[in-house]
N, C-alpha and C positions, 0 to 999 in steps of 0.2 A: 550474400550477408544478410540474415533476418535479425531482427530484435527479439530477445526473448521477454516474457512478463517481467522478469527481474530487473532486466536493464531498464524498461519503461518505468517501472515504479521506482527505481533508483534515481532516474533523471527527474522524476516529477517531485519526488520527496526532496531531493537536492535543490531544485529550483524553488519550491516553497520554503525551504530553510533559509536560502540565499536571500528571498525577497524579505521573510521576517527580520533576518539580521540586517539588511540593508536599510529596512525602514527604521529600526531600533537605533542604529548608529547615526542615521541620517538626522536624527533629532537632538543629537548631542551637539554641545556648544564648540567643542575641539574636535575636529576630525580625525580620527584614527588613522585610516588610509583610503585612498581614493577606490579601492576594489570594495571595501565595506561601506563606505558611505554612500555610495550611489546604488539604490536598489535594483536598477536595471542591469548595470554591470554585475552586482553581487549574484542576481539570480540567474545569469548566464554561467557565471564562473562556478557556482555550486551545483547548477544542474549538470555541467561538464564533469565536475569532479565526481558527482553521483554515478554518471553513467560509466566513467572510467573505473570507479571502485566496483561496479557490479558486472563489468565487462571483461575481467581479468580471467584467464584460462585458469585450468586447475593446474596447480603446482605440485 
């Protein structure tokens, strides 16, 4: 099973987006949710989402 360029780009973009969202919500006074407020968890979560969205088969 090999990774395509699209899957790698989706994972990287998802991770970067997750990091930015995590940093933004971690500075708020009231935490919205633990997944979004922790930059480490949100980076992993959004990278996984980016990978899953780009690795779908042709339907």
